[in-house]
C-alpha positions as protocol buffer text, in pm:
chain_id: "A"
residue {
  index: 1
  type: MET
  ca { x: -1458 y: -902 z: -7910 }
}
residue {
  index: 2
  type: LEU
  ca { x: -1562 y: -575 z: -8080 }
}
residue {
  index: 3
  type: THR
  ca { x: -1855 y: -375 z: -7966 }
}
residue {
  index: 4
  type: CYS
  ca { x: -2132 y: -275 z: -8237 }
}
residue {
  index: 5
  type: ARG
  ca { x: -1981 y: 97 z: -8214 }
}
residue {
  index: 6
  type: GLU
  ca { x: -1643 y: -32 z: -8278 }
}
residue {
  index: 7
  type: ILE
  ca { x: -1760 y: -214 z: -8572 }
}
residue {
  index: 8
  type: THR
  ca { x: -1929 y: 127 z: -8722 }
}
residue {
  index: 9
  type: ALA
  ca { x: -1609 y: 322 z: -8665 }
}
residue {
  index: 10
  type: LEU
  ca { x: -1382 y: 17 z: -8816 }
}
residue {
  index: 11
  type: VAL
  ca { x: -1636 y: -71 z: -9116 }
}
residue {
  index: 12
  type: THR
  ca { x: -1457 y: 166 z: -9380 }
}
residue {
  index: 13
  type: ASP
  ca { x: -1106 y: 74 z: -9286 }
}
residue {
  index: 14
  type: TYR
  ca { x: -1230 y: -309 z: -9311 }
}
residue {
  index: 15
  type: LEU
  ca { x: -1389 y: -261 z: -9680 }
}
residue {
  index: 16
  type: GLU
  ca { x: -1058 y: -42 z: -9798 }
}
residue {
  index: 17
  type: GLY
  ca { x: -841 y: -334 z: -9646 }
}
residue {
  index: 18
  type: ARG
  ca { x: -643 y: -138 z: -9393 }
}
residue {
  index: 19
  type: LEU
  ca { x: -696 y: -351 z: -9072 }
}
residue {
  index: 20
  type: THR
  ca { x: -444 y: -562 z: -8929 }
}
residue {
  index: 21
  type: PHE
  ca { x: -472 y: -927 z: -8932 }
}
residue {
  index: 22
  type: GLY
  ca { x: -601 y: -885 z: -8564 }
}
residue {
  index: 23
  type: GLN
  ca { x: -829 y: -650 z: -8601 }
}
residue {
  index: 24
  type: ARG
  ca { x: -966 y: -809 z: -8934 }
}
residue {
  index: 25
  type: VAL
  ca { x: -1033 y: -1120 z: -8752 }
}
residue {
  index: 26
  type: ARG
  ca { x: -1198 y: -963 z: -8470 }
}
residue {
  index: 27
  type: PHE
  ca { x: -1424 y: -762 z: -8684 }
}
residue {
  index: 28
  type: GLN
  ca { x: -1522 y: -1075 z: -8890 }
}
residue {
  index: 29
  type: LEU
  ca { x: -1552 y: -1268 z: -8571 }
}
residue {
  index: 30
  type: HIS
  ca { x: -1819 y: -1039 z: -8456 }
}
residue {
  index: 31
  type: VAL
  ca { x: -1990 y: -978 z: -8783 }
}
residue {
  index: 32
  type: GLY
  ca { x: -2024 y: -1355 z: -8798 }
}
residue {
  index: 33
  type: MET
  ca { x: -2224 y: -1366 z: -8472 }
}
residue {
  index: 34
  type: CYS
  ca { x: -2417 y: -1031 z: -8492 }
}
residue {
  index: 35
  type: ARG
  ca { x: -2690 y: -1002 z: -8726 }
}
residue {
  index: 36
  type: SER
  ca { x: -2725 y: -621 z: -8677 }
}
residue {
  index: 37
  type: CYS
  ca { x: -2379 y: -540 z: -8800 }
}
residue {
  index: 38
  type: ARG
  ca { x: -2408 y: -782 z: -9068 }
}
residue {
  index: 39
  type: ARG
  ca { x: -2680 y: -612 z: -9214 }
}
residue {
  index: 40
  type: TYR
  ca { x: -2481 y: -293 z: -9147 }
}
residue {
  index: 41
  type: LEU
  ca { x: -2187 y: -421 z: -9351 }
}
residue {
  index: 42
  type: SER
  ca { x: -2391 y: -538 z: -9644 }
}
residue {
  index: 43
  type: GLN
  ca { x: -2598 y: -150 z: -9629 }
}
residue {
  index: 44
  type: MET
  ca { x: -2187 y: -27 z: -9677 }
}
residue {
  index: 45
  type: ARG
  ca { x: -2075 y: -256 z: -9878 }
}
residue {
  index: 46
  type: ALA
  ca { x: -2425 y: -181 z: -10120 }
}
residue {
  index: 47
  type: THR
  ca { x: -2309 y: 213 z: -10095 }
}
residue {
  index: 48
  type: VAL
  ca { x: -1970 y: 193 z: -10216 }
}
residue {
  index: 49
  type: ARG
  ca { x: -2099 y: -42 z: -10523 }
}
residue {
  index: 50
  type: MET
  ca { x: -2352 y: 225 z: -10617 }
}
residue {
  index: 51
  type: LEU
  ca { x: -2162 y: 535 z: -10520 }
}
residue {
  index: 52
  type: GLY
  ca { x: -1887 y: 367 z: -10770 }
}
residue {
  index: 53
  type: LYS
  ca { x: -2188 y: 405 z: -11035 }
}
residue {
  index: 54
  type: VAL
  ca { x: -2261 y: 767 z: -10965 }
}
residue {
  index: 55
  type: PRO
  ca { x: -2211 y: 990 z: -11265 }
}
residue {
  index: 56
  type: ASP
  ca { x: -1937 y: 1308 z: -11192 }
}
residue {
  index: 57
  type: GLU
  ca { x: -2148 y: 1543 z: -11264 }
}
residue {
  index: 58
  type: PRO
  ca { x: -2167 y: 1893 z: -11125 }
}
residue {
  index: 59
  type: LEU
  ca { x: -2434 y: 2004 z: -10898 }
}
residue {
  index: 60
  type: PRO
  ca { x: -2707 y: 2245 z: -11050 }
}
residue {
  index: 61
  type: PRO
  ca { x: -2570 y: 2606 z: -10941 }
}
residue {
  index: 62
  type: ASP
  ca { x: -2912 y: 2677 z: -10781 }
}
residue {
  index: 63
  type: VAL
  ca { x: -2886 y: 2336 z: -10599 }
}
residue {
  index: 64
  type: GLU
  ca { x: -2529 y: 2411 z: -10476 }
}
residue {
  index: 65
  type: ASP
  ca { x: -2625 y: 2759 z: -10330 }
}
residue {
  index: 66
  type: ALA
  ca { x: -2943 y: 2627 z: -10167 }
}
residue {
  index: 67
  type: MET
  ca { x: -2713 y: 2350 z: -10008 }
}
residue {
  index: 68
  type: LEU
  ca { x: -2443 y: 2594 z: -9914 }
}
residue {
  index: 69
  type: LYS
  ca { x: -2709 y: 2811 z: -9763 }
}
residue {
  index: 70
  type: GLN
  ca { x: -2835 y: 2566 z: -9555 }
}
residue {
  index: 71
  type: PHE
  ca { x: -2474 y: 2454 z: -9441 }
}
residue {
  index: 72
  type: ARG
  ca { x: -2367 y: 2801 z: -9343 }
}
residue {
  index: 73
  type: THR
  ca { x: -2716 y: 2847 z: -9105 }
}
residue {
  index: 74
  type: TRP
  ca { x: -2664 y: 2473 z: -8951 }
}
residue {
  index: 75
  type: LYS
  ca { x: -2642 y: 2469 z: -8561 }
}
residue {
  index: 76
  type: LYS
  ca { x: -2576 y: 2182 z: -8348 }
}
residue {
  index: 77
  type: PRO
  ca { x: -2870 y: 2078 z: -8114 }
}
residue {
  index: 78
  type: PRO
  ca { x: -2801 y: 2211 z: -7736 }
}
residue {
  index: 79
  type: GLY
  ca { x: -2589 y: 1962 z: -7550 }
}
residue {
  index: 80
  type: GLU
  ca { x: -2384 y: 1866 z: -7861 }
}
residue {
  index: 81
  type: GLY
  ca { x: -2073 y: 2115 z: -7854 }
}
residue {
  index: 82
  type: GLY
  ca { x: -1960 y: 2422 z: -8027 }
}
């Protein structure tokens, strides 16, 4: 059976129908027995539904500039590698 960690790694492929039959069966078996993973799958489905409804509008320039500045200065915490 798959682990919860494996479920989180496979959830996108599952929702997009990219798992093999065997992977899909193992995924569904785990989700059927794990309340936390059922909740996670439900949250992911809701996220996909909501993102499909977000209008495709550009960010205001000041917001984009602020976000880019944050990303450029972002550093990983010690111990997480380069």
